[in-house]
MARKOL-500038 format. One record per atom (N, C-alpha, C): residue number from 0; x, z, y; atom name. Coordinates in nm, 3 decimals. Layout:
<nodes>
  resi     east       up    north  name
   NUM        X        Z        Y    CA
...
</nodes>
This chain:
<nodes>
  resi     east       up    north  name
     0   -0.301   -2.713    2.359     N
     0   -0.332   -2.638    2.236    CA
     0   -0.210   -2.732    2.155     C
     1   -0.229   -2.836    2.127     N
     1   -0.178   -2.936    2.025    CA
     1   -0.037   -2.908    2.030     C
     2    0.030   -2.929    2.153     N
     2    0.129   -2.935    2.185    CA
     2    0.254   -2.838    2.124     C
     3    0.231   -2.695    2.057     N
     3    0.321   -2.619    1.991    CA
     3    0.309   -2.727    1.820     C
     4    0.206   -2.741    1.811     N
     4    0.226   -2.806    1.637    CA
     4    0.261   -2.893    1.678     C
     5    0.245   -2.981    1.785     N
     5    0.391   -3.133    1.776    CA
     5    0.536   -3.117    1.778     C
     6    0.527   -2.974    1.851     N
     6    0.670   -2.942    1.863    CA
     6    0.733   -2.931    1.725     C
     7    0.639   -2.885    1.693     N
     7    0.673   -2.766    1.510    CA
     7    0.723   -2.936    1.414     C
     8    0.585   -2.973    1.447     N
     8    0.609   -3.146    1.384    CA
     8    0.785   -3.159    1.404     C
     9    0.806   -3.204    1.472     N
     9    0.935   -3.285    1.536    CA
     9    1.057   -3.181    1.519     C
    10    1.043   -3.067    1.476     N
    10    1.169   -2.988    1.447    CA
    10    1.154   -2.950    1.299     C
    11    1.070   -2.992    1.224     N
    11    1.043   -2.977    1.079    CA
    11    1.129   -3.014    0.998     C
    12    1.195   -3.119    1.038     N
    12    1.335   -3.155    0.917    CA
    12    1.436   -3.033    0.959     C
    13    1.484   -3.015    1.097     N
    13    1.588   -2.915    1.099    CA
    13    1.597   -2.765    1.053     C
    14    1.425   -2.716    1.067     N
    14    1.406   -2.628    1.061    CA
    14    1.408   -2.623    0.852     C
    15    1.329   -2.718    0.824     N
    15    1.395   -2.725    0.679    CA
    15    1.513   -2.693    0.611     C
    16    1.658   -2.729    0.692     N
    16    1.776   -2.721    0.663    CA
    16    1.807   -2.542    0.668     C
    17    1.744   -2.466    0.786     N
    17    1.801   -2.341    0.801    CA
    17    1.728   -2.280    0.689     C
    18    1.584   -2.300    0.678     N
    18    1.526   -2.221    0.577    CA
    18    1.620   -2.234    0.445     C
    19    1.602   -2.352    0.407     N
    19    1.736   -2.358    0.251    CA
    19    1.847   -2.266    0.283     C
    20    1.908   -2.215    0.381     N
    20    2.042   -2.154    0.400    CA
    20    1.978   -2.006    0.388     C
    21    1.861   -1.996    0.428     N
    21    1.814   -1.820    0.441    CA
    21    1.762   -1.839    0.315     C
    22    1.741   -1.882    0.263     N
    22    1.650   -1.854    0.106    CA
    22    1.739   -1.783    0.035     C
    23    1.876   -1.860    0.052     N
    23    1.999   -1.779   -0.077    CA
    23    1.994   -1.615   -0.037     C
    24    1.976   -1.564    0.072     N
    24    1.946   -1.399    0.121    CA
    24    1.849   -1.356    0.102     C
    25    1.723   -1.392    0.046     N
    25    1.584   -1.341    0.048    CA
    25    1.639   -1.230   -0.027     C
    26    1.657   -1.272   -0.152     N
    26    1.673   -1.152   -0.274    CA
    26    1.734   -1.007   -0.187     C
    27    1.811   -1.020   -0.155     N
    27    1.923   -0.909   -0.081    CA
    27    1.837   -0.871    0.012     C
    28    1.788   -0.962    0.142     N
    28    1.684   -0.843    0.241    CA
    28    1.613   -0.779    0.212     C
    29    1.544   -0.864    0.116     N
    29    1.409   -0.792    0.039    CA
    29    1.429   -0.645    0.015     C
    30    1.535   -0.642   -0.079     N
    30    1.590   -0.496   -0.102    CA
    30    1.659   -0.422   -0.008     C
    31    1.725   -0.467    0.135     N
    31    1.720   -0.404    0.222    CA
    31    1.631   -0.339    0.285     C
    32    1.508   -0.415    0.288     N
    32    1.393   -0.364    0.366    CA
    32    1.332   -0.289    0.301     C
    33    1.289   -0.274    0.147     N
    33    1.274   -0.212    0.064    CA
    33    1.309   -0.073    0.051     C
    34    1.460   -0.079    0.092     N
    34    1.518    0.055    0.109    CA
    34    1.496    0.128    0.277     C
    35    1.470    0.042    0.358     N
    35    1.463    0.102    0.498    CA
    35    1.337    0.119    0.472     C
    36    1.234    0.093    0.415     N
    36    1.088    0.122    0.415    CA
    36    1.065    0.264    0.347     C
    37    1.138    0.285    0.216     N
    37    1.139    0.423    0.178    CA
    37    1.200    0.488    0.250     C
    38    1.281    0.484    0.322     N
    38    1.384    0.587    0.408    CA
    38    1.267    0.631    0.475     C
    39    1.185    0.540    0.578     N
    39    1.136    0.553    0.690    CA
    39    1.009    0.649    0.612     C
    40    0.964    0.602    0.546     N
    40    0.860    0.708    0.450    CA
    40    0.911    0.848    0.423     C
    41    1.041    0.827    0.398     N
    41    1.072    0.983    0.365    CA
    41    1.078    1.046    0.465     C
    42    1.132    0.971    0.593     N
    42    1.131    1.040    0.741    CA
    42    1.023    1.103    0.779     C
    43    0.925    1.040    0.821     N
    43    0.792    1.070    0.838    CA
    43    0.729    1.184    0.738     C
    44    0.751    1.154    0.589     N
    44    0.693    1.273    0.534    CA
    44    0.767    1.419    0.545     C
    45    0.869    1.428    0.596     N
    45    0.945    1.498    0.616    CA
    45    0.963    1.593    0.752     C
    46    0.908    1.458    0.866     N
    46    0.916    1.538    0.977    CA
    46    1.036    1.475    1.061     C
    47    1.113    1.421    0.969     N
    47    1.240    1.405    1.080    CA
    47    1.239    1.284    1.168     C
    48    1.146    1.213    1.112     N
    48    1.141    1.097    1.260    CA
    48    1.118    1.142    1.367     C
    49    1.031    1.237    1.400     N
    49    0.996    1.324    1.518    CA
    49    1.130    1.387    1.538     C
    50    1.213    1.416    1.493     N
    50    1.326    1.484    1.531    CA
    50    1.422    1.348    1.603     C
    51    1.446    1.257    1.507     N
    51    1.555    1.158    1.551    CA
    51    1.475    1.085    1.677     C
    52    1.353    1.102    1.672     N
    52    1.282    1.035    1.805    CA
    52    1.368    1.117    1.940     C
    53    1.301    1.245    1.921     N
    53    1.370    1.328    2.047    CA
    53    1.504    1.333    2.048     C
    54    1.598    1.303    1.997     N
    54    1.753    1.320    1.979    CA
    54    1.719    1.143    2.038     C
    55    1.683    1.060    2.021     N
    55    1.753    0.903    2.051    CA
    55    1.674    0.905    2.229     C
    56    1.579    0.993    2.245     N
    56    1.497    1.022    2.392    CA
    56    1.615    1.099    2.486     C
    57    1.699    1.227    2.451     N
    57    1.779    1.311    2.483    CA
    57    1.955    1.194    2.531     C
    58    1.975    1.100    2.415     N
    58    2.105    1.014    2.405    CA
    58    2.083    0.927    2.522     C
    59    1.964    0.845    2.503     N
    59    1.921    0.731    2.550    CA
    59    1.770    0.764    2.687     C
    60    1.841    0.821    2.749     N
    60    1.680    0.841    2.861    CA
    60    1.592    0.716    2.883     C
    61    1.675    0.632    2.902     N
    61    1.564    0.484    2.942    CA
    61    1.464    0.497    2.830     C
    62    1.468    0.521    2.705     N
    62    1.389    0.481    2.617    CA
    62    1.258    0.538    2.644     C
    63    1.240    0.671    2.713     N
    63    1.132    0.734    2.744    CA
    63    1.053    0.658    2.851     C
    64    1.103    0.583    2.944     N
    64    1.092    0.505    3.022    CA
    64    1.023    0.367    3.005     C
    65    1.024    0.316    2.878     N
    65    1.014    0.177    2.812    CA
    65    0.896    0.208    2.780     C
    66    0.780    0.180    2.834     N
    66    0.633    0.185    2.805    CA
    66    0.570    0.266    2.835     C
</nodes>
């Protein structure tokens, strides 16, 4: 059970460099995700989400079998 923790500790310095680069874009990604959340809420309230789902199943029949 401690192996993932040890691996995370060994990779911590490499991950910190990646996190510093990603941190620059957090403001933009927050705004984009907030917009998508609002758009999803509007689609659910208007019932359009169901229509999009049915359309996607017609265009991509494999989605109906996934799950």
